[in-house]
DSSP file (Angstrom, degrees, kcal/mol; ACC not computed):
  #  RESIDUE AA STRUCTURE BP1 BP2  ACC     N-H-->O    O-->H-N    N-H-->O    O-->H-N    TCO  KAPPA ALPHA  PHI   PSI    X-CA   Y-CA   Z-CA
    1    1 A M              0   0    0      0, 0.0     2,-0.5     0, 0.0     0, 0.0   0.000 360.0 360.0 360.0 137.6 -117.7   13.0   77.9
    2    2 A L        -     0   0    0      2,-0.0     2,-0.6    48,-0.0    44,-0.0  -0.965 360.0-165.9-118.0 117.6 -118.9   10.0   75.9
    3    3 A I        +     0   0    0     -2,-0.5     3,-0.2     1,-0.1     0, 0.0  -0.911   8.8 178.4-105.1 122.0 -116.4    7.4   75.0
    4    4 A S        +     0   0    0     -2,-0.6    42,-0.2     1,-0.2     3,-0.1  -0.168  37.8 124.2-116.7  39.6 -117.7    4.9   72.4
    5    5 A S  S    S-     0   0    0      1,-0.2    37,-0.2    37,-0.1    -1,-0.2   0.616  71.1-121.1 -76.4 -10.0 -114.7    2.7   71.9
    6    6 A G        -     0   0    0     36,-0.3     2,-0.4    -3,-0.2    -1,-0.2  -0.098  24.6 -72.8  95.2 165.9 -116.7   -0.3   72.7
    7    7 A R        -     0   0    0     -3,-0.1    35,-0.1    -2,-0.0    38,-0.0  -0.810  39.3-160.2-102.6 140.2 -116.6   -3.1   75.3
    8    8 A A        -     0   0    0     -2,-0.4    -2,-0.0     4,-0.0    28,-0.0  -0.901  31.5 -97.7-116.6 147.3 -114.0   -5.8   75.2
    9    9 A P    >   -     0   0    0      0, 0.0     3,-1.7     0, 0.0    -1,-0.0  -0.348  31.6-125.2 -59.5 143.1 -114.2   -9.2   77.0
   10   10 A S  T 3  S+     0   0    0      1,-0.3    -2,-0.0     3,-0.0     0, 0.0   0.775 110.2  55.5 -64.0 -25.0 -112.3   -9.1   80.3
   11   11 A S  T 3  S+     0   0    0      1,-0.1     2,-1.1     2,-0.0    -1,-0.3   0.529  82.3  98.9 -85.8  -4.2 -110.2  -12.1   79.2
   12   12 A L    <   +     0   0    0     -3,-1.7     2,-0.3     4,-0.1    -1,-0.1  -0.718  54.2 164.1 -86.5 102.1 -109.1  -10.4   76.0
   13   13 A T     >  -     0   0    0     -2,-1.1     4,-2.2     1,-0.1     5,-0.2  -0.749  51.9-114.8-116.5 163.2 -105.6   -9.1   76.8
   14   14 A L  H  > S+     0   0    0     -2,-0.3     4,-2.1     1,-0.2     9,-0.2   0.888 118.0  54.6 -62.7 -39.0 -102.7   -7.9   74.8
   15   15 A D  H  > S+     0   0    0      2,-0.2     4,-2.2     1,-0.2    -1,-0.2   0.896 107.1  50.4 -62.5 -39.7 -100.6  -10.9   76.0
   16   16 A L  H  > S+     0   0    0      1,-0.2     4,-1.4     2,-0.2    -2,-0.2   0.928 111.0  48.3 -62.7 -44.9 -103.4  -13.3   74.7
   17   17 A L  H  <>S+     0   0    0     -4,-2.2     5,-2.2     1,-0.2     6,-1.2   0.835 110.1  52.6 -66.9 -31.4 -103.4  -11.6   71.3
   18   18 A K  H ><5S+     0   0    0     -4,-2.1     3,-1.1     4,-0.2    -1,-0.2   0.908 107.4  51.6 -66.9 -41.0  -99.6  -11.8   71.2
   19   19 A S  H 3<5S+     0   0    0     -4,-2.2    -2,-0.2     1,-0.3    -1,-0.2   0.779 109.9  50.1 -67.3 -25.2  -99.8  -15.5   71.9
   20   20 A K  T 3<5S-     0   0    0     -4,-1.4    -1,-0.3    -5,-0.1    -2,-0.2   0.490 116.9-113.9 -88.5  -5.2 -102.3  -15.9   69.1
   21   21 A G  T < 5S+     0   0    0     -3,-1.1    -3,-0.2    -4,-0.4    -2,-0.1   0.543  86.8 116.1  84.6   7.2 -100.1  -14.0   66.6
   22   22 A V  S   <S+     0   0    0     -5,-2.2     2,-0.5    -6,-0.2    -4,-0.2   0.897  76.9  42.8 -73.5 -40.9 -102.5  -11.1   66.3
   23   23 A V  S    S-     0   0    0     -6,-1.2    -2,-0.3    -9,-0.2    -1,-0.2  -0.910  92.9-121.7-108.1 131.8 -100.1   -8.6   67.8
   24   24 A K    >   -     0   0    0     -2,-0.5     3,-2.1     5,-0.2     5,-0.2  -0.396  38.4 -92.6 -69.6 145.6  -96.4   -8.8   66.8
   25   25 A P  T 3  S+     0   0    0      0, 0.0    -1,-0.1     0, 0.0     3,-0.1  -0.351 115.1  24.4 -56.7 135.2  -93.8   -9.4   69.5
   26   26 A G  T 3  S+     0   0    0      1,-0.4     2,-0.2    -3,-0.1    -2,-0.1   0.126  97.2 113.9  93.4 -20.9  -92.6   -6.0   70.8
   27   27 A D    <   -     0   0    0     -3,-2.1    -1,-0.4     1,-0.1    -4,-0.1  -0.561  47.6-166.0 -82.1 149.3  -95.7   -4.1   69.7
   28   28 A N        +     0   0    0     -2,-0.2     2,-0.3    -3,-0.1    -1,-0.1  -0.043  65.4  60.1-122.6  29.7  -98.0   -2.7   72.4
   29   29 A H  S    S-     0   0    0     -5,-0.2    -5,-0.2   -15,-0.1    -2,-0.1  -0.985  83.7-100.6-151.1 159.0 -101.0   -2.0   70.2
   30   30 A L        -     0   0    0     -2,-0.3     2,-0.1    -7,-0.1    -7,-0.1  -0.548  44.7-104.9 -76.6 144.9 -103.5   -3.8   68.0
   31   31 A P    >   -     0   0    0      0, 0.0     3,-1.7     0, 0.0     6,-0.2  -0.483  26.5-127.3 -64.7 142.6 -103.0   -3.6   64.3
   32   32 A Y  T 3  S+     0   0    0      1,-0.3     5,-0.1    -2,-0.1    -2,-0.0   0.747 108.5  53.4 -66.1 -23.0 -105.5   -1.2   62.7
   33   33 A N  T 3  S+     0   0    0      3,-0.0    -1,-0.3     5,-0.0     2,-0.3   0.265  84.6 114.3 -96.2  12.6 -106.7   -3.9   60.3
   34   34 A S  S X  S-     0   0    0     -3,-1.7     3,-1.6     1,-0.1     4,-0.2  -0.595  70.2-134.3 -82.6 142.4 -107.4   -6.5   63.0
   35   35 A S  G >  S+     0   0    0      1,-0.3     3,-0.9    -2,-0.3    -1,-0.1   0.715 105.0  68.5 -66.0 -17.9 -110.9   -7.6   63.6
   36   36 A H  G 3  S+     0   0    0      1,-0.2    -1,-0.3    -5,-0.1    -6,-0.1   0.609  94.5  55.7 -75.8 -11.2 -110.2   -7.1   67.3
   37   37 A S  G <  S+     0   0    0     -3,-1.6     2,-0.3    -6,-0.2    -1,-0.2   0.389  78.7 114.3-101.2   3.3 -110.0   -3.4   66.8
   38   38 A V    <   -     0   0    0     -3,-0.9     4,-0.1    -4,-0.2    -5,-0.0  -0.560  43.8-171.4 -76.0 136.7 -113.5   -3.0   65.2
   39   39 A T     >  +     0   0    0     -2,-0.3     4,-2.0     1,-0.1     5,-0.2  -0.045  39.9 127.3-122.8  31.8 -115.8   -1.0   67.4
   40   40 A V  H  > S+     0   0    0      1,-0.2     4,-2.1     2,-0.2     5,-0.2   0.928  78.9  50.2 -56.7 -46.8 -119.2   -1.3   65.8
   41   41 A P  H  > S+     0   0    0      0, 0.0     4,-2.5     0, 0.0    -1,-0.2   0.876 108.9  54.2 -59.8 -33.2 -120.8   -2.5   69.0
   42   42 A G  H  > S+     0   0    0    -37,-0.2     4,-2.0     2,-0.2   -36,-0.3   0.879 106.1  51.1 -65.6 -37.6 -119.3    0.5   70.8
   43   43 A A  H  X S+     0   0    0     -4,-2.0     4,-1.6     2,-0.2    -1,-0.2   0.910 111.8  46.8 -66.2 -41.7 -120.8    2.8   68.2
   44   44 A A  H  X S+     0   0    0     -4,-2.1     4,-1.8     1,-0.2    -2,-0.2   0.914 112.3  50.1 -65.9 -41.5 -124.3    1.3   68.8
   45   45 A A  H  X S+     0   0    0     -4,-2.5     4,-2.9     1,-0.2    -1,-0.2   0.852 105.7  57.9 -64.4 -33.8 -123.8    1.5   72.5
   46   46 A A  H  X S+     0   0    0     -4,-2.0     4,-2.7     2,-0.2    -1,-0.2   0.896 104.0  51.4 -63.6 -40.0 -122.8    5.1   72.2
   47   47 A W  H  X S+     0   0    0     -4,-1.6     4,-2.3     2,-0.2    -1,-0.2   0.934 112.5  46.1 -61.6 -45.4 -126.1    6.0   70.5
   48   48 A C  H  X S+     0   0    0     -4,-1.8     4,-2.5     1,-0.2    -2,-0.2   0.928 113.8  48.5 -62.7 -45.2 -128.0    4.3   73.4
   49   49 A D  H  X S+     0   0    0     -4,-2.9     4,-2.5     1,-0.2     5,-0.3   0.895 111.0  51.2 -61.6 -40.7 -125.9    6.0   76.0
   50   50 A T  H  X>S+     0   0    0     -4,-2.7     4,-2.9     2,-0.2     5,-0.7   0.928 111.9  45.8 -63.5 -45.7 -126.4    9.4   74.3
   51   51 A V  H  X5S+     0   0    0     -4,-2.3     4,-1.6     3,-0.2     6,-0.2   0.920 115.1  47.6 -64.1 -43.2 -130.1    9.0   74.2
   52   52 A E  H  <5S+     0   0    0     -4,-2.5    -2,-0.2    -5,-0.2    -1,-0.2   0.893 120.7  36.3 -65.6 -39.4 -130.3    7.8   77.8
   53   53 A Q  H  <5S+     0   0    0     -4,-2.5    -2,-0.2    -5,-0.2    -1,-0.2   0.863 136.8  13.2 -82.5 -37.3 -128.1   10.6   79.1
   54   54 A F  H  <5S+     0   0    0     -4,-2.9    -3,-0.2    -5,-0.3    -2,-0.2   0.544 101.4  97.7-120.7 -10.7 -129.1   13.6   77.0
   55   55 A G     << -     0   0    0     -4,-1.6     4,-0.1    -5,-0.7    -4,-0.0  -0.314  59.4-144.6 -84.5 165.1 -132.3   12.6   75.2
   56   56 A S  S    S+     0   0    0      2,-0.1     2,-0.3    -2,-0.1    -1,-0.1   0.365  83.0  57.0-105.0   1.4 -135.9   13.5   76.1
   57   57 A R  S    S-     0   0    0     -6,-0.2     2,-0.2     1,-0.0    -2,-0.1  -0.797  90.6 -95.8-125.5 167.9 -137.2   10.1   74.8
   58   58 A K     >  -     0   0    0     -2,-0.3     4,-2.1     1,-0.1     3,-0.5  -0.516  33.5-115.5 -82.3 155.3 -136.6    6.5   75.6
   59   59 A V  H  > S+     0   0    0      1,-0.2     4,-2.9     2,-0.2     5,-0.2   0.873 115.1  58.2 -57.9 -39.2 -134.2    4.5   73.4
   60   60 A T  H  > S+     0   0    0      1,-0.2     4,-1.9     2,-0.2    -1,-0.2   0.880 106.9  47.9 -61.5 -37.4 -137.0    2.2   72.2
   61   61 A H  H  > S+     0   0    0     -3,-0.5     4,-2.2     2,-0.2    -1,-0.2   0.932 112.1  48.5 -67.6 -45.4 -138.9    5.3   70.9
   62   62 A V  H  X S+     0   0    0     -4,-2.1     4,-2.4     1,-0.2    -2,-0.2   0.918 112.3  48.9 -61.8 -43.6 -135.9    6.6   69.1
   63   63 A C  H  X S+     0   0    0     -4,-2.9     4,-2.6     1,-0.2    -1,-0.2   0.880 109.2  52.9 -64.4 -37.2 -135.1    3.2   67.5
   64   64 A A  H  X S+     0   0    0     -4,-1.9     4,-2.2    -5,-0.2    -1,-0.2   0.919 110.3  47.4 -64.1 -42.6 -138.7    2.8   66.4
   65   65 A V  H  X S+     0   0    0     -4,-2.2     4,-2.1     2,-0.2    -2,-0.2   0.909 112.1  50.0 -64.8 -42.1 -138.6    6.2   64.6
   66   66 A I  H  X S+     0   0    0     -4,-2.4     4,-1.5     1,-0.2    -2,-0.2   0.923 109.9  51.3 -61.4 -43.7 -135.2    5.3   63.0
   67   67 A H  H  X S+     0   0    0     -4,-2.6     4,-0.8     1,-0.2    -2,-0.2   0.906 108.6  50.9 -61.5 -42.8 -136.7    2.0   61.8
   68   68 A I  H >< S+     0   0    0     -4,-2.2     3,-0.7     1,-0.2    -1,-0.2   0.912 112.3  46.2 -61.6 -43.5 -139.7    3.7   60.3
   69   69 A H  H 3< S+     0   0    0     -4,-2.1    -1,-0.2     1,-0.2    -2,-0.2   0.730 106.7  59.7 -74.7 -20.3 -137.5    6.2   58.4
   70   70 A A  H 3<        0   0    0     -4,-1.5    -1,-0.2     1,-0.2    -2,-0.2   0.670 360.0 360.0 -80.1 -15.6 -135.2    3.4   57.2
   71   71 A L    <<        0   0    0     -4,-0.8    -1,-0.2    -3,-0.7    -2,-0.1   0.490 360.0 360.0 -77.1 360.0 -138.0    1.6   55.4
């Protein structure tokens, strides 16, 4: 199983986000429109993890090929 939800700083807690007003009192989840719920780094890390675990090439080779086709 590959989970690509992204990495969060260890100091980023729900209580901290409640104290900053990001999470409403009584809620136990992040708002879907919060910048704290964006997982773009997780998606990129998932590609690297997938290539490393299941691929037959190195990540650097795959990225080079992607870069060439993106031009």
